[in-house]
C-alpha positions as CSV (number, residue, x, y, z in Angstrom):
1,M,0.0,0.0,0.0
2,D,1.4,3.4,-1.1
3,A,1.1,6.8,0.5
4,D,-1.0,8.1,-2.4
5,L,-3.6,5.5,-1.9
6,L,-4.0,6.2,1.7
7,T,-4.4,9.9,0.8
8,D,-7.0,9.0,-1.9
9,M,-9.1,7.0,0.5
10,A,-9.0,9.8,3.2
11,V,-10.1,12.3,0.3
12,F,-13.0,10.0,-0.8
13,A,-14.1,9.7,2.8
14,A,-14.1,13.5,3.2
15,V,-16.1,13.9,0.0
16,V,-18.8,11.4,1.4
17,E,-18.8,13.1,4.9
18,N,-19.1,16.6,3.5
19,N,-21.6,15.6,1.0
20,G,-19.7,17.2,-1.9
21,F,-16.4,18.0,-3.6
22,S,-16.5,21.8,-2.7
23,A,-17.2,21.3,1.0
24,A,-14.6,18.6,1.1
25,A,-12.0,20.8,-0.5
26,E,-12.7,23.4,2.0
27,T,-12.4,21.0,4.9
28,L,-9.1,19.6,3.6
29,Q,-7.8,22.8,2.4
30,M,-7.2,21.4,-1.2
31,S,-8.5,22.6,-4.6
32,K,-11.8,21.1,-5.7
33,S,-10.0,20.1,-9.0
34,N,-7.5,18.1,-6.9
35,I,-10.3,16.5,-5.0
36,S,-12.1,15.3,-8.0
37,R,-8.8,14.2,-9.6
38,R,-8.0,12.0,-6.7
39,V,-11.4,10.3,-6.4
40,A,-11.1,9.7,-10.2
41,V,-7.6,8.2,-9.6
42,L,-9.2,5.9,-6.9
43,E,-12.1,4.7,-9.1
44,D,-9.6,4.0,-12.0
45,R,-7.4,2.1,-9.7
46,L,-10.4,-0.1,-8.4
47,Q,-12.0,-0.3,-11.8
48,L,-15.2,0.5,-10.0
49,K,-17.6,3.5,-10.0
50,L,-17.9,4.7,-6.5
51,M,-20.2,7.8,-6.9
52,H,-23.1,9.0,-8.9
53,R,-22.5,12.6,-9.8
54,T,-25.0,15.2,-10.7
55,T,-25.0,18.9,-10.9
56,R,-26.7,19.1,-7.5
57,K,-25.5,16.3,-5.3
58,I,-23.7,13.0,-5.4
59,G,-24.7,9.6,-4.4
60,L,-22.9,6.4,-3.6
61,T,-23.0,3.2,-5.6
62,E,-23.3,0.0,-3.6
63,S,-19.5,-0.6,-4.1
64,G,-19.1,3.0,-2.9
65,R,-21.0,2.5,0.3
66,V,-18.9,-0.6,1.2
67,Y,-15.7,1.2,0.3
68,Y,-16.6,4.2,2.3
69,E,-17.1,2.2,5.5
70,H,-13.5,0.8,5.3
71,C,-12.0,4.3,4.3
72,A,-13.9,5.9,7.3
73,R,-12.6,3.4,9.6
74,L,-8.9,3.7,8.4
75,V,-9.3,7.5,9.0
76,A,-10.8,7.1,12.4
77,D,-7.9,4.7,13.4
78,A,-5.3,7.1,12.1
79,R,-6.9,10.0,14.1
80,E,-7.2,7.8,17.3
81,A,-3.5,6.8,16.9
82,D,-2.5,10.4,16.6
83,A,-4.8,11.2,19.8
84,A,-3.2,8.3,21.7
85,I,0.3,9.5,21.2
86,R,-0.6,13.1,22.1
87,A,-2.3,11.8,25.3
88,I,0.8,10.0,26.4
89,H,2.7,13.4,26.6
90,A,-0.3,15.6,27.4
91,H,-0.5,17.1,30.9
92,P,-3.5,15.9,33.0
93,S,-6.2,18.4,33.1
94,G,-10.1,18.8,32.7
95,L,-13.1,17.3,34.5
96,L,-13.2,13.7,35.5
97,N,-16.7,12.2,36.4
98,V,-15.9,9.5,39.0
99,S,-18.2,6.9,40.7
100,L,-17.0,5.4,44.0
101,P,-18.6,2.8,46.3
102,E,-20.3,4.3,49.5
103,T,-18.2,2.9,52.3
104,L,-14.9,2.4,50.6
105,G,-15.2,5.6,48.7
106,R,-16.0,7.8,51.8
107,A,-13.8,5.9,54.3
108,F,-10.7,5.2,52.3
109,I,-10.6,7.0,48.9
110,L,-12.0,10.2,49.9
111,P,-9.1,11.1,52.3
112,L,-6.6,10.5,49.5
113,L,-8.0,13.0,47.1
114,P,-6.5,16.1,48.5
115,E,-3.2,14.6,47.6
116,F,-4.4,13.8,44.0
117,L,-5.7,17.3,43.6
118,E,-2.4,18.8,44.9
119,R,-0.4,16.7,42.5
120,Y,-2.6,17.5,39.6
121,P,-3.9,21.1,40.1
122,D,-5.5,21.3,36.6
123,V,-7.8,18.2,37.2
124,K,-11.4,18.7,38.4
125,L,-13.2,15.8,40.0
126,N,-17.1,15.3,40.0
127,L,-17.8,12.4,42.6
128,T,-20.8,10.3,42.9
129,F,-21.1,7.8,45.9
130,T,-23.2,4.9,45.1
131,N,-23.2,1.0,45.6
132,R,-25.1,0.3,42.4
133,K,-23.4,-0.4,39.0
134,V,-23.6,2.8,37.2
135,D,-23.9,2.7,33.4
136,L,-20.7,4.5,32.3
137,I,-22.1,5.6,28.9
138,E,-25.7,6.6,30.1
139,E,-24.4,8.5,33.1
140,R,-21.5,9.9,31.5
141,C,-19.0,8.4,34.1
142,D,-15.3,8.4,33.1
143,V,-14.3,6.0,35.7
144,A,-16.0,3.9,38.4
145,V,-14.4,1.9,41.3
146,R,-16.4,-1.3,41.9
147,K,-16.1,-4.2,44.3
148,G,-16.6,-7.7,43.3
149,E,-15.9,-9.6,39.9
150,I,-16.4,-7.6,36.8
151,E,-18.5,-9.6,34.4
152,D,-19.1,-6.9,31.9
153,D,-16.8,-7.4,28.7
154,S,-17.5,-4.1,27.3
155,V,-15.4,-2.3,29.9
156,C,-11.8,-2.1,30.7
157,A,-11.0,-3.1,34.4
158,I,-7.8,-2.4,36.2
159,P,-7.3,-4.3,39.6
160,L,-6.7,-2.2,42.7
161,G,-6.3,-5.1,45.0
162,G,-8.4,-7.1,47.2
163,S,-10.1,-6.6,50.6
164,S,-9.5,-9.4,53.1
165,Q,-12.3,-9.9,55.7
166,Y,-11.9,-11.4,59.1
167,F,-14.2,-11.8,62.1
168,Y,-14.3,-9.2,64.8
169,A,-16.2,-8.4,68.0
170,A,-16.1,-5.8,70.9
171,P,-14.3,-6.8,74.1
172,G,-17.6,-6.3,76.1
173,Y,-19.5,-8.7,73.8
174,M,-16.9,-11.4,74.1
175,K,-16.9,-11.1,77.9
176,S,-20.5,-12.2,78.0
177,A,-20.7,-14.3,75.0
178,G,-19.9,-18.1,74.8
179,P,-16.6,-19.6,73.4
180,L,-15.8,-18.9,69.6
181,R,-13.1,-21.5,68.6
182,T,-14.5,-22.9,65.3
183,P,-16.5,-21.5,62.4
184,Q,-19.5,-23.7,63.6
185,D,-19.5,-21.8,66.9
186,L,-20.8,-18.7,65.0
187,Q,-24.2,-20.4,65.0
188,K,-24.3,-19.8,68.8
189,H,-23.5,-16.2,68.5
190,C,-25.3,-13.0,67.4
191,Y,-24.1,-12.4,64.0
192,I,-24.2,-9.1,62.2
193,A,-24.4,-9.6,58.3
194,S,-23.2,-7.0,55.8
195,R,-26.2,-7.9,53.7
196,T,-29.8,-8.4,54.0
197,A,-31.4,-11.7,53.5
198,V,-34.8,-13.4,54.1
199,G,-34.1,-16.3,56.3
200,P,-30.6,-18.1,57.0
201,I,-27.5,-17.3,55.0
202,D,-24.6,-19.7,53.9
203,L,-21.3,-18.1,54.9
204,R,-18.1,-19.4,53.3
205,V,-15.2,-19.5,55.7
206,T,-11.7,-20.3,54.9
207,R,-9.6,-22.0,57.6
208,G,-6.0,-22.9,56.3
209,D,-6.5,-24.8,53.3
210,D,-10.0,-25.8,53.9
211,N,-13.3,-24.1,53.0
212,V,-16.4,-24.6,54.9
213,N,-19.9,-23.2,54.6
214,V,-21.7,-22.3,57.7
215,R,-25.4,-21.6,57.9
216,L,-26.1,-18.6,60.0
217,S,-29.4,-16.8,61.1
218,P,-28.2,-13.1,61.4
219,R,-29.3,-11.0,64.3
220,V,-29.1,-8.0,62.1
221,G,-28.5,-7.7,58.3
222,V,-27.6,-4.4,56.7
223,R,-26.1,-3.4,53.3
224,D,-23.7,-0.9,54.9
225,H,-20.3,-1.7,56.2
226,E,-20.1,1.4,58.3
227,A,-23.5,0.4,60.1
228,V,-22.0,-3.1,60.6
229,L,-18.8,-1.6,62.1
230,A,-20.8,0.7,64.3
231,M,-23.1,-2.1,65.7
232,T,-20.0,-4.2,66.2
233,L,-18.3,-1.5,68.2
234,A,-21.4,-1.2,70.2
235,G,-21.2,-4.9,71.4
236,M,-24.2,-6.2,69.5
237,G,-22.4,-9.2,68.0
238,V,-19.7,-10.7,65.7
239,A,-19.2,-9.5,62.3
240,L,-17.0,-10.1,59.2
241,L,-15.3,-6.7,58.4
242,P,-12.6,-5.7,55.9
243,V,-9.1,-5.4,57.5
244,W,-8.8,-1.7,56.3
245,M,-11.9,-0.9,58.3
246,A,-11.1,-2.8,61.4
247,R,-7.5,-2.2,61.8
248,K,-7.5,1.0,63.6
249,H,-10.0,-0.2,66.1
250,V,-8.0,-3.3,66.8
251,Q,-4.9,-1.1,67.5
252,T,-6.8,1.0,70.0
253,G,-8.4,-2.2,71.6
254,T,-12.1,-1.3,70.8
255,L,-12.3,-4.4,68.6
256,L,-11.0,-7.9,69.1
257,P,-10.1,-10.4,66.3
258,V,-11.9,-13.6,66.7
259,L,-11.6,-17.0,64.8
260,E,-8.1,-15.5,63.9
261,D,-7.2,-18.5,61.8
262,C,-10.4,-18.1,59.7
263,R,-11.4,-15.6,57.1
264,G,-14.2,-14.7,54.8
265,P,-14.4,-14.1,51.1
266,T,-12.0,-11.7,49.8
267,V,-13.6,-8.7,47.9
268,A,-12.0,-7.6,44.8
269,F,-11.8,-3.8,43.8
270,N,-11.3,-2.7,40.1
271,A,-11.3,0.6,38.4
272,I,-13.4,0.3,35.3
273,F,-13.7,2.6,32.3
274,Q,-14.7,2.5,28.6
275,P,-12.2,1.0,26.4
276,H,-10.8,4.3,24.8
277,R,-8.0,3.6,22.4
278,G,-6.4,6.7,23.6
279,M,-6.8,7.1,27.5
280,A,-7.2,10.5,28.5
281,P,-4.4,11.9,30.6
282,N,-6.5,12.8,33.6
283,L,-8.1,9.3,33.6
284,R,-4.7,7.7,33.5
285,A,-3.2,9.8,36.2
286,F,-6.2,9.1,38.5
287,I,-6.2,5.3,38.0
288,E,-2.3,5.2,38.5
289,F,-2.8,7.2,41.6
290,L,-5.2,4.8,43.0
291,K,-3.2,1.8,42.2
292,D,-0.3,3.3,44.0
293,R,-2.2,4.6,47.0
294,F,-4.1,1.3,47.3
295,R,-0.7,-0.6,47.7
296,I,1.0,2.0,49.9
297,N,-1.9,2.5,52.3
298,R,-2.9,-1.1,52.5
299,P,0.5,-3.0,52.6
300,W,-1.1,-5.9,54.6
301,E,-3.2,-6.8,51.5
302,F,-0.3,-7.2,49.1
303,E,1.8,-10.3,49.8
304,A,3.7,-10.1,46.5
305,P,4.4,-7.4,44.0
306,E,2.1,-7.2,41.1
307,E,2.0,-4.9,38.2
308,T,-0.8,-4.0,35.9
309,T,-0.2,-1.9,32.8
310,L,-2.9,0.5,31.7
311,P,-4.0,-0.4,28.2
312,M,-3.2,2.1,25.4
313,S,-6.0,0.7,23.3
314,G,-9.1,-1.1,23.6
């Protein structure tokens, strides 16, 4: 493929998109005669008629419609490649619409944002806190942090790390409660669930290399980890909490780890975004910042180094 062919294809696409030779000539800053000559050369090369020409308008032949789709895609790819290279070297700036999960967003990510804004003074953030799965396109969201597995193949997902969960209770509760030595002992305790359910729940507990399912009837169920933490601190029962939430309370003695050789399911966190071929500099900066801060501020969650490279193309 030679350079002239690529130019002719781009010219043909411009004629179609501008609905005429004169408008295409103005857009491309070329003479109308040059535009017409290049389309004629293209048709001669293909031995096909691409357009029906009249004094008032142009129309595409069936071959012309098919060929235009390929030409338009080629031009779009070239523009995206150009934008991707520019984005690598561009300075992060502009508005970034961010969706964060309620508890993790308020308790962990929000305190990090002053550092991000100081590092990137030309970036503005528009934050939404919600536990529902936002539609990135419909809600014009640039990036969302989600917990759990990402099953949507239409988005790019960058792992931020996992959240280990262990069992905790207040010292006052444990003084009056019965022994808690095995996962099955949870059935004799007041259990505070981090989700609502009708009837018993099956909780998967890992102990060493073994996994067991324990059927529990929660005393309280609530879809809010902050509320679960508050009720646990108040001595209402035993709860499964993320390490990052319970850590400071364990250090001050207001929470006790129980069943220390057991843990609940690990919750994964990912930053998701639409698969742009040229990621915007402010989006790249934000995700790289989160990856870095998740690792630095939660070193107990990272047993081995792991690197995830942000994709430059979808």
